C-alpha positions in Angstrom: 16.3 0.1 9.5 15.9 -2.2 12.5 17.0 -5.8 12.3 14.7 -7.9 10.1 11.7 -9.3 11.9 10.6 -12.9 11.8 8.7 -13.6 8.6 5.0 -14.2 8.7 3.9 -17.5 7.1 2.0 -16.9 3.8 -1.2 -18.5 5.1 -4.2 -18.0 7.3 -6.9 -15.4 7.0 -7.0 -13.7 3.5 -7.7 -10.0 3.8 -7.2 -8.9 0.2 -7.2 -11.0 -3.0 -6.9 -10.5 -6.7 -8.1 -13.4 -8.8 -7.4 -13.4 -12.6 -7.8 -9.6 -12.7 -7.4 -7.9 -16.1 -7.3 -4.2 -16.9 -6.8 -2.3 -20.2 -6.3 1.3 -21.0 -7.5 1.7 -24.6 -5.8 -1.0 -26.6 -3.1 -1.6 -24.1 -3.7 -4.5 -21.6 -1.9 -3.5 -18.4 -2.9 -6.4 -16.2 -3.1 -9.8 -17.8 -4.7 -12.1 -15.3 -3.0 -11.2 -12.0 -3.5 -13.4 -8.9 -2.5 -12.2 -5.5 -3.4 -13.1 -1.9 -2.6 -10.9 1.2 -3.0 -12.6 4.6 -3.7 -10.8 7.9 -0.5 -9.4 9.4 1.5 -10.0 6.3 3.8 -7.5 4.4 3.7 -8.1 0.7 6.2 -6.2 -1.4 5.5 -5.9 -5.2 8.6 -5.3 -7.3 9.4 -5.1 -10.9 10.5 -2.7 -13.7 8.7 0.5 -14.5 5.6 -0.1 -16.6 5.1 -3.7 -15.3 1.6 -2.9 -14.0 2.5 -2.6 -10.3 0.8 0.7 -9.6 -2.3 -0.2 -11.6 -2.6 -3.5 -9.7 -2.3 -1.9 -6.2 -4.8 0.8 -7.2 -7.4 -1.9 -8.0 -7.2 -3.3 -4.5 -9.3 -0.4 -3.2 -11.1 0.3 -6.5 -9.1 3.5 -7.4 -8.8 1.7 -10.7 -11.7 -0.5 -12.0 -11.0 -3.9 -13.5 -12.3 -5.3 -16.7 -12.6 -8.9 -15.6 -11.6 -11.2 -12.7 -12.1 -10.3 -9.1 -10.7 -8.1 -6.4 -11.9 -9.1 -3.0 -11.8 -7.7 0.6 -12.5 -10.5 3.0 -14.2 -12.4 0.2 -16.4 -9.6 -0.9 -16.0 -7.7 -4.3 -14.3 -4.3 -3.9 -16.2 -1.5 -5.8 -18.6 -3.7 -7.7 -21.1 -6.6 -7.4 -22.0 -9.4 -9.7 -25.5 -9.3 -11.0 -27.5 -11.4 -13.5 -26.8 -8.6 -16.0 -23.1 -8.6 -15.3 -20.7 -6.6 -13.1 -22.2 -3.4 -11.6 -20.5 -0.7 -9.6 -21.6 -0.2 -6.0 -22.7 3.2 -4.7 -20.2 5.8 -3.5 -21.4 5.2 0.0 -20.8 1.5 -0.1 -17.4 1.9 -1.7 -16.4 4.5 1.0 -17.3 2.0 3.7 -15.0 -0.6 2.1 -12.2 2.0 1.7 -12.3 2.8 5.4 -10.7 -0.6 5.9 -8.1 -0.3 3.1 -5.9 2.7 3.6 -3.7 4.1 0.9 -0.4 6.0 0.9 0.6 7.6 -2.4 3.8 8.5 -4.2 2.8 12.2 -3.9 1.7 12.9 -0.4 -1.7 14.5 -1.4 -2.0 16.5 1.8 -4.4 19.4 1.9 -2.1 22.4 1.6 -4.5 24.8 3.4 -4.9 22.5 6.4 -2.5 21.9 9.3 -0.9 18.5 9.9 -3.4 17.8 12.6 -6.3 18.9 10.4 -5.1 16.7 7.6 -5.1 13.7 9.9 -8.5 14.4 11.5 -10.3 15.4 8.3 -11.6 12.0 7.1 -12.5 10.6 10.5 -14.4 13.8 11.2 -16.2 13.7 7.9 -17.2 10.1 8.6 -18.3 10.7 12.2 -15.7 8.3 13.7 -16.2 9.7 17.2 -16.4 13.0 19.0 -14.1 15.8 18.0 -12.0 15.2 21.1 -11.8 11.5 20.4 -10.8 12.0 16.8 -8.2 14.6 17.8 -6.6 12.3 20.4 -6.4 9.4 18.0 -4.9 11.7 15.4 -2.2 12.9 17.8 -1.5 9.3 18.8 -0.9 8.4 15.2 1.3 11.5 14.7 3.3 10.4 17.8 3.7 7.0 16.2 5.3 8.4 13.1 7.3 11.0 15.0 5.3 14.1 13.8 3.3 15.2 16.9 5.6 18.1 17.4 4.6 19.4 14.0 0.9 19.1 14.4 0.2 22.8 13.9 2.4 23.3 10.8 1.3 23.3 7.2 2.5 20.9 4.6 4.7 23.5 2.9 6.7 23.9 6.1 7.7 20.2 6.1 10.2 18.2 4.3 9.1 15.5 1.8 9.8 12.8 4.3 7.9 14.6 7.0 4.9 15.0 4.6 4.9 11.3 3.8 5.0 10.4 7.5 1.9 12.6 8.0 0.3 10.8 5.0 0.9 7.5 6.8 -0.6 8.9 10.0 -3.6 10.0 8.0 -4.1 6.5 6.7 -3.6 5.0 10.2 -6.2 7.4 11.7 -9.0 5.5 10.0 -8.1 2.3 11.8 -7.8 0.3 8.6 -7.4 -3.5 8.2 -4.7 -3.0 5.7 -2.7 -0.2 4.1 -1.6 0.0 0.5 1.7 1.9 -0.2 2.3 2.9 -3.8 6.0 3.6 -4.1 5.9 5.8 -1.0 9.6 6.9 -1.2 9.9 7.5 -4.9 9.2 11.2 -4.6 11.7 11.7 -1.8 15.3 12.9 -1.9 17.6 10.0 -1.1 18.5 11.2 2.4 14.8 11.3 3.4 14.0 7.8 2.3 15.2 6.0 5.4 12.9 8.0 7.8 9.9 6.8 5.9 11.1 3.2 5.6 11.8 3.3 9.4 8.2 4.1 10.1 7.0 1.4 7.7 9.3 -1.2 9.3 7.9 -0.4 12.7 4.4 -0.7 11.5 5.3 -4.1 10.0 6.7 -5.2 13.3 3.4 -4.3 14.9 1.6 -6.7 12.6 -0.1 -4.2 10.2 -1.2 -5.8 7.0 0.6 -4.0 4.2 1.0 -4.2 0.4 4.0 -2.1 -0.8 4.9 -1.4 -4.3 8.5 -0.4 -4.0 11.8 0.1 -5.7 13.6 -0.2 -2.4 15.0 -3.7 -2.6 16.5 -3.6 0.9 13.0 -3.0 2.4 11.5 -5.8 0.2 14.3 -8.2 1.2 14.5 -7.4 4.9 11.0 -6.4 5.9 8.6 -8.1 3.5 7.2 -11.6 4.2 6.2 -12.3 0.7 7.6 -10.7 -2.5 5.8 -10.6 -5.8 7.8 -9.9 -9.0 5.7 -8.4 -11.8 6.7 -7.8 -15.4 4.6 -6.9 -18.5 1.3 -7.1 -16.6 1.7 -10.6 -15.1 3.1 -12.1 -11.9 6.2 -13.8 -13.1 7.3 -15.1 -9.7 6.4 -14.8 -6.0 7.6 -16.3 -2.8 9.1 -15.7 0.6 11.5 -12.8 0.5 14.6 -14.8 1.4 13.8 -17.4 -1.3 13.0 -14.9 -4.1 16.0 -12.8 -3.5 18.3 -15.7 -2.6 17.3 -18.2 -5.3 15.0 -16.7 -8.0 13.5 -19.4 -10.2 12.7 -17.4 -13.3 15.2 -15.9 -15.7 13.3 -12.6 -15.9 13.4 -12.3 -12.1 17.2 -13.1 -12.1 17.8 -10.4 -14.7 15.8 -7.8 -12.9 17.4 -8.5 -9.5 20.9 -8.6 -10.9 20.4 -5.2 -12.5 18.7 -3.4 -9.5 20.8 -5.0 -6.8 24.0 -3.8 -8.6 22.8 -0.2 -8.3 21.3 -0.3 -4.8 
């Protein structure tokens, strides 16, 4: 990865926010009052052991998971619901889709359409939403593919690509919508080790360009060197958060210290 960029101050315009959010699956409470703020141009890494609620939390930020109480806000407005005198009510699919245009998502599994080419995968959503003429959408898609180093593969199908290449196409697909922020849910966890760096390289370059990013990751090097702000979750709560250098260099909570000592010894 490139040399670490200068950290962005954890301040300014709040793009995404979770406030006291709670979420249960059956009898199991997965999120137990999570608070999170993501500022414009900031890279927030969310780390923690498996089962700590990280993936559930990031999926609430664009309403792929609903919440039971608390709030999830995009620019101060609820994501996927509204408050009414009768309680919380879901918004229409159309209204939710408009919000999601601004909050991109990159998944663990690449979720590309297998029957569509690379270019068709990237142009599909903008085309469906009428984000310009066909020529404009195609040119923007090619520009994003060039950004992630995949323009030469525009006419290939997903099965013809490596996992790292497929994930780079998935990033281009998210970028093609021109989002305010992109959520990354363990984007390298499905990759063979030798393919991880090519995806992290792209994400590092996007961070350097000032893209607002929330990244759930097991890649401690990325969290330490690229993230501005690191959030450590365990058992459904935010145990500790702070600037990457401080959280990795001088963790304040014993649970954080135990986790870092274990994962850094194996990284």
